[in-house]
N, C-alpha and C positions, 0 to 999 in steps of 0.2 A: 504493499499500499505506499501510496507515495507521500509525504511530509505535508500538511497544511504550511502555505508560504508565512514567515514569518509577519509581514505584514498584516495579513488576513487571520492569525491567529491574535496580533496585537486588537483588533480591530472587535474580534470576538471577546476579547476581556475586561475593554471596555464597556463595549455591550452591554455583559453581564454585569458589573459593576452598578453600570446606568440603573439596569432594571431592579438589583437587589436594593438600590436606595434609593428607586422612587415608589416602589409597593408600597400603599396602605397599610398599614399593621390593625387600623381599627376601621368599623365600620364608617360611610361618609356620614357627616353629619347636617348634611345639607344647607349648610350659606345661603342665607338670603341675600337677594342684590336688590335696593331700591334704586332705581333712577332719579334725578332729581330732573326739575325743571326751572328754567329753560336750557336750553342748547345754546351756547356760545362760540359762536364763530370766526372771531377774529384770530385769538389768542393761537399761534402756530407751536407753541412748546409752554408748558406751566408744570409748578411744582408745589405741592402744600408745605408751607413750612412746619417743621417739626422740631419741637423743644420750644422754651420760653426765651423771648425775644423783648429789646428793651419800646418795641412799640406795640401799645395797646391797639387791641384790633386786627394788627398784621394777622393775614389768612395765606396769602401764595405770592409767588415771584411768578412773573410771565413773560415773555417775548412776543410781543405782536407788532404792529405797525407803525406802534409811537416810539418803541424799542425796550429796554429794558424796564419792568415796573414793578414796585410792591404795592398790592393790592389790600385791601380789609376786603370782608366777608361778603359786603356786600358789594365790591366790584370799583369801590372807590379807591384811586390812584391816592397813595401814601408817599410816592417817592419814584421818580423818573429818570432815567439817561437816555437819553434820546441815540436813534442809530438804527441800521438795520444788522439783527442777527438772526443765529441760526445753533441751532441746541444752549440746552441750559442743564446744569446743577450747581447746587448751591451747599453753604453752611451756615449754621445759624447759630449765637450764642448772645448771651446777655449784653456784648460790648459790639456785637452787631453782624451784620450779613458779608459774605462771600460769596462773588456769582463767576460760575465759568461759563464760555461762549467762546463762539466763532464771530467776528466780523465779518461781514460780509464783504464790503469792498477791499480790504485788506486782504481777505483768504487769511488768517490769523487768527488762533487762540487770543481772548483776550481774559483777563482774571481784574475786577472793580470790587472796591470793599465798601459799605455803606454803613456809617457809624451812627452812635446811638440819637444824635441830631440831624438825623438823615441825611449827610453831608458824602457824596462819593467822593471817593478816593480816586487820585491819580491812575487811569488804566495802565493794566501791565500787560504787556503784548509780548506774546513769546516770539521766538524766531519764525519766518515761514518755514514749514514741514518741506519735504518733498514729495510727500501725498496731501491729497485733499483730505481733508479732517471729515470723518463719517460719524464719529460719537467722541462723547467725551465725559469724563465723570472725575468729581475730586474724590481726596482720601484724607483724612486728618490723623494721624498716627499717635501713639500713648502719649508722645512726648512736644502734641500738638504744635508740629510740622504739619504745614500744607502741600498737598501735590497735585496733581494734574493730570490723566490718563488720556492720550488723543488713540482714536483708533482710525486705521486706513483701510481700505477697503479690499487690499488684496493680501492682510495677513499681516501686515505690517503696525505698530505700534510704537508710542514714547512714552515716558514718565519723567515729568518735569519736578523739581523744586519750585515752591513759588511763592510760599509763605511760611513765616514761622511764630509763634508767641501771641497770633493773635493781628500779623504786620504781614503786607507786603510783601516783598525783596525788592529790591531797586532795581535785579537783572533775574531772570529766571535761570535756573542751573537746569539743565538735561542730567538726570539721572543715569538712565540707562535706554536701549533700545528692545521691542518688545516683540519677538515670533507670536502671532496670535491666528487664530483661524480665519480663511477667507471668509468674505459674507458677513462682519462684526461690522456692526454700527451704534449697538446698546451695550451699556456697559454701568453698572454700578458697585458701590462699593461699601462695606460693614466694617464703621472705622473700629468697632469693638473686639473684633476677634480679626482683625488686618487682613480681609480677602475683597477678592475683586470678583465680581459677574461679568463674564462677556459673552454675547449672542454669535452664535454661527448660525445662520438663516434656515438653513437646509440641514440641518445638523441638529441642535441644541442649544442646552447652556450648560457652558462651563464654571467652574469656581480657580481659581489658582490663587496665591499668596500676595497680599499689596506691596508690602513691606522689601523696600530695596534691595535688602540684603539678602531677602529666599530666595531659594531657586525657583526660577522660572518651571513649575511642575502645574497639570494641570489635574483636574478631577471632574466626573461628571455632575450633574446635576439632574437632565434630565433629556432623551434622544428621541429623536422620532422614531415611530413605530415601525419595525417590531419591535426594536429595544428598547425603547420606552413608551411615555402616553402621547406625544406629541404628534397631532396627527398630520401638521401641514409643514407647519415654520414656526421659529423662533424668534420674537422682538424683542420689545420694549422690557422690563420689568423692574422689579422696586421690593426696598426692603421694608419689616417692620419688624420691632421687638419677637423671634423665634418663629416668623415666617416672612416667607418669599412668596412674589406676586408675579406671573408671566403671562404673557401673551402669545396665542397664537395667533393670528391675525387673519389667516386664509379661513382657518373655520372658525372663527371671529366667538375665539372661546378664551377665559382666563382660567388659569391653573393655578392652585393655590398649594405650596409645601409645606409643612412644619419642619420643623429644625428639632432633633433628637441625638445622642449620643455619636450615633451610627452617622449622622449625617439628614440630607432631605428626606422626608416622606412623601409622596403624594398624597392628599387630603381631600380634595375635589375639582373639577373642572365645572366652570360654571358659562353656562349659554349667554354670551352678550348680543342677543336679540335687538335687530333694529341700530346697530351699529356696521360701518363700513369701513371695515377690515382696517380696525385697532390695535396701532402700531405702539401708541408712549402711556404711561399711564404713570400717575405718582400716587403717594399712598401716608397716610398716618394712623397709628393709633388715636381711638375715642372709649369713651366707658362703655358705649354700647358695641365697641366694635373696630371696625376700619373705614377713615374716610377717604375716599376716592376721587380724582382727576383721570378722564379717561379721556385719550385724544385719536379721532380717525380722520378721515378726508373731511368730515364736514364739519369739523371744530373741536370742544373740547365739550366737556359732560362730567358735572359731579354725579358721586351716587356712595349710597352706605352701605358698607357690607356687614353681616352679622355672622362676624368671623373672630375668633381669639385665639390666637397663637399662642404657646407660652414660650417667654423668653427662657433660654439656659445662662444659667450664672455662669459670669467671666470668670478666669481666675486671677489675679489681681496682676497689672503688667509689671514686670522683670523691670526696675529702673534704668532708665538709660541715661549714659554720659556721655557728651561728646569730646571727640578726639579733640585733642588741644595744636597737633602736629602730624602729619602725614609727612614720610619719606619719599626722594623718586622711587623711580619705579627699580626691580631690581634686572638685570640686563638683560636675562631670558624670556621669554613670551610662557603661556600656558600658567601651568602649575608650578610654581619655580620657587619663590618664597617660602621660607619653611620657619626656620629659628632665630631668634635675635638671642645677642647677649650685651651688658652694659658694661663698657670700661671707664672706671672713676678714676681722673683724674690726679693723682696725690697733691699736686699743688695750686689747681686751676680747675676748680670743677665744671666752668665754665666750658672747657676747654675739651669734655667729656666726651666718648664714642660710643655709638652702637653699632653694632657689629650684627649683620642678618646674612643669614646662608639665603644662596642661588643655587639652589639643590640639583641644578642644572649646568652648573659651572663653576662657583665659586662663593669668593666672601667678600662682600658689600661692606665699605664701612659708612658712616652717616655721624653727622655732627647734630648739637639738640636742636638745632632746625630746620632737621631732615635732609639738610646736604650732602649727599656725596663727597664724599674725601677720599676716596680709595677703593679700586675694585680688583680685586685678586684672583684671578682666573686658573684655579688651584685645582678643578674637578667637582665631582660631583659630592658636596657637601651638604651633611643633611641637619647636622647639631652643631651649637657650637656653645660653648662656656668659658670663662674667662677666672684666674685666679693670679691676683700679685706675689710680688717678690721670689720669683724664680731664680737662682741660680745656673747662671747660662754661661759656662768659663769662668770666667774671674768679673762678670759682671752681675747685677741683678737687675732684672725685666720683669715683665708682666707678661704671663701666656694664657694665649688663646688655643683651645684644642677641640678641633671637630671631627666629625666622623664621616670619611670618604668612602663614598659607597663605589667609586672605581674601584679602587685597592683593598677596599674593606680594610683600612689602616685609620690608625690616629694621626690626625693631621695638625702640625702643630706650628704655631706663630707667634715671633716674640713682639713684644708692643712695647716699642721705646715709653720711657715715666716721663720723658721732657715734652717730646713731639706728639706721642699716641700715635705714632704712626708702623705699622704693621710688616712683618715682614717673614716670608716663609723660611722654617727653619728644617724641617724635614716631616720626616713619616715615621711610624711604629708602626709596624705589622703585626695583624692579628689573627686568628685560626678561624674567626666568623665567616661565614658564608655569605648574608647579609646583613651588614652593619648598618643601624638604625640610628637608635639613638643616641644621646651622649651628655653625661655631664660631669662637674669635677669636682673634688673634695681634698681640704685641706685641714689637716689634723692640729691637733694644739701643739704637739712638735714640730709643726710649719711643713711638713712633709706633706707632697703635691701628687696627688692621685689623678686618672681619667676612668672612667666607667661609662664602659659602651655596651648596647646592648643589642643582640639578633633576632627579625623577625620571629624567631624559634622561641623567645621569651627567654632566651640564656645570657646573662649579666658575666662581664669579664672586669673585674679590677688589675687597673696597672698601675704601679707605683713608677712615678716620672722622675729620672736624673738627667740634669745636666752639668754637670762637674766639670766634666771632659771638653764642655764646649759642643757635643754632640748630643742633643736629644736621645734619651734611652728609654724604655720601658719595661719594666720586671712585671708580668701576670703573679698576681698576688691571691686573686681570689675569683670564685668561680659560682654562681648562684643560677638558679633557675626558675620563671614563673611559666605556668599551664599555657598560657599563648599571648598573641601576641603585644608589646609593651612599644615604649617610644621614649614619652616625655619622663624624665627624671631630674632630682634637685637636690643637694646636700646640704644639712642647716651644718656650716662646721661648728657654730657653739656649741651643740649639742652631740656633735660627730651622729647623725641619723642620717640614712641617707633614704628619701619620699621615692618611689616608683609609681609609676600609671600601667597597669596592665589594661588595654583600650577600651576592653567591651565589658569588664569585671567589677575592679577596684582601684583605689589609691593604696598602696602597703607600704609600711616605713618599716627599716630593718637596721641594725647596728652599721654604722658607716667603716667602723676601725678594721681595715684589714685581717686582722689576726683575730678577727670574732667571727662564728659561723654566722650567715643572713639566714634569720630565722622571721618570715615575713609577718607581719601582723596588720591586719585591715583598720585602713584609717576611716575608709567610705568608698561606700559600693555604686554601683551604677542604677540606677531606678529613681532620681528625682531627690537633690536637688541635681544632682550631676547625670548626664546623658553621656551614653557614650557617641560620639569615641572620647574619651580622656586623650587629653592630647596634652600640652605645656604644661610646667609645673613651677612655681618659683615661692621664693620665701623672702616675705618683708620681716626684718629684724627692727620693732618698734620699740621707744622708749621703755614704756609699759607691758610690750608682748609683741611676738612675733605670730605673725599670719602665714597662712600655706595658702597659695593663687593658684587654682585650678582651672585651666581651659576646657569648659564643659561646651564641646563641639555640637555635640546630638541639638540642642538647642539655640547655640548662639550665643553660648551668656558665659561668666566668670564668676566660679563661685568662689568663697573665702571664708578659711575655717583657723581656729586657732591650732597654730603651730605646735602644740602641746595636747598630749593628751588630757581628757578625752576627745579632744578634739571638734569644740564647738562650733554650730555651724552660726557664722556672722552675719552672712548675706551674699546676695547673686548680685549683678547689674548686668546690662549689655551696653556696646559703645556704639552709639548712634551719631546721625551726623552732624556737623558743624555747620548753622545753617549762615553765620555770620565769616566765618573762615572758607567756607566752602571745599569741608572737608567729609567723604561719605563715612560711614558708618564701617566697624568692624566684624567678617561673620566668616565662617569654616575657619576658624582659629588654628591652626599648628600648635608652634610655639609662641611662647611665651618669657618675660623676664620685668623682674621689678627690683629697682634699690631703694633704700632708705636713706642715702645719701644728700645731705643737701648740694644742689646743685645751681642755687641760686633761681630768683625770679619765682615761677608757676611751680618751678620743682622745686622749691625749699623744702618740701618733707619726703623728697622722693618721686619717683615716678616708675610706670608703668609701660610695657612695650609688649605690643601684641603684633602678630604676624596677621595681614588681613587676607582670606583666601579669596573674595570677590572686589575687586576693584569698579566701584560705581562712580559716578559724578565728578568726571565721565566715565564711561569705561576705560578701561587701562592693564596693562602688567600690573600684576601683583607689587605691595608694598608692605610697609610699617607702618603702626601708627602710635604714637606717644600720646600718653594720660597722665596728668598732675594725682600723685598720689593722695593730695591733699582734697581733691574732688571724691575719689572712692572714701575715703575717712569718713568726708562730711555726711555721704549719702547712706553708708550705712552703720553710721554712729561707733566709728572704731576711736580708739585712744591715741 
């Protein structure tokens, strides 16, 4: 029997997922739709205001031949911005209104605000796109940054940052391009859950993560028959807490979906008798059910729906902290940046350096402003660490060691203590077949060690010696975890070694070479830490030490006490910095932290993380810097 083509198998899997997610699990409740009179023939686009507003009696916003208008329930204009527009989305709160539309003459997306005094802001125009804008929608993230999504007809789209903290930016910033389904002209976002909903006219409705740092992955909400419940087409949609309402214009019906923990469940299909291919819809919750605005070729119709979906409880969002600095890109394309280390200048902290691996080609050195100062093409270096005061011949140098995947070796670099310049001083061979992670340890006698691991879970500890002028390594200890590790960090003060088993847990062992390694669990995978466990770092505070973990599975960073019982101190994400035009960090591999006073915003130290997805604009991977003071303030650390 011939195997089915992969594309067909994929399609069947998607279809089955859609069918499972949209089958009702309870009998239909016969929601009643009551159409109001009269029909409004003028408006082309309209949306009900949802939430508290600063204007008494404000009911909706609309686009008509008068321009953009804020109206009360009787249709009286409360504010008007003249022009010719198409498309509409909004966000409203007690501070005012944000509107997104397309200015017809310019053929450009436009954002404009209306404050509590009903004064319009200066319009913010996005640069003209290379495609005709078929649809747009706004998204407001948990850090109160405002974005607009633009949809093109041929499966293209874009996400732009347009505002922050209730204010429009002086210039919109392109966040990323989007690969979307063709025939997409309608979108909506759920701010609370960070989801983007997009139609594909002849196929169905799709859900994507709206956060710019999330991967662009889609899930079906509903598909056309026989794979879902849609009879003909997918058009406009709208969200209410716990519910999704979507139109099939060719069948002239309204589909209702309820949200549960498993996804969206098809609830009812409401016939829209008397409508002529309704394509646009707006909704808001009321005490009696849901208020609607439905638009077809004839105009705008108000309606009430006796339907009460139940909103799911949302987890409290993880605090988001902006990156203060980003480095230049690593030289190699693709998944290239991996692990940073921080070298602290012994006399002039402002001249300290960040070392970042380019795992496709070498080691890159940056200053505290993120500027590249060195690029050492030394091979596929994966992880790197630094220790000071290493004797190399007759001199004392600071030493950086990296895991070299080309040669399965320890690659050593001497750091000039005056200039911070690195030079290659050679390699130490290892018997590892797939060298991976690496960290360093310096015991109380001043002996320097490098600890490397293999993907099979093996750890090798080497005593390093440079007294001859040529660095050498002596294997002094070996131990093993059951599955793949990578990140590790040694706490020189307490002589303990923390190691990360990516899909299992963080473990701690005695770092001393002469002591058998007996792993004890610090924290396991399953929340607040999500696999993969990646970078580990130790912050030495004046009153306590903290272990920082890269929880790659949910793009967060977890902080624990570095002493037993390893109490949880909190978690945070690194979000975008709208003021400085720096994107957030996600899919982080390695990280490093220092408590040294490096001056300025780094007076309590700094955290450096690898950024696995470069956005705003899209580009080659790099590293992000965050002041430790921001982390301490957010998590209430000493």
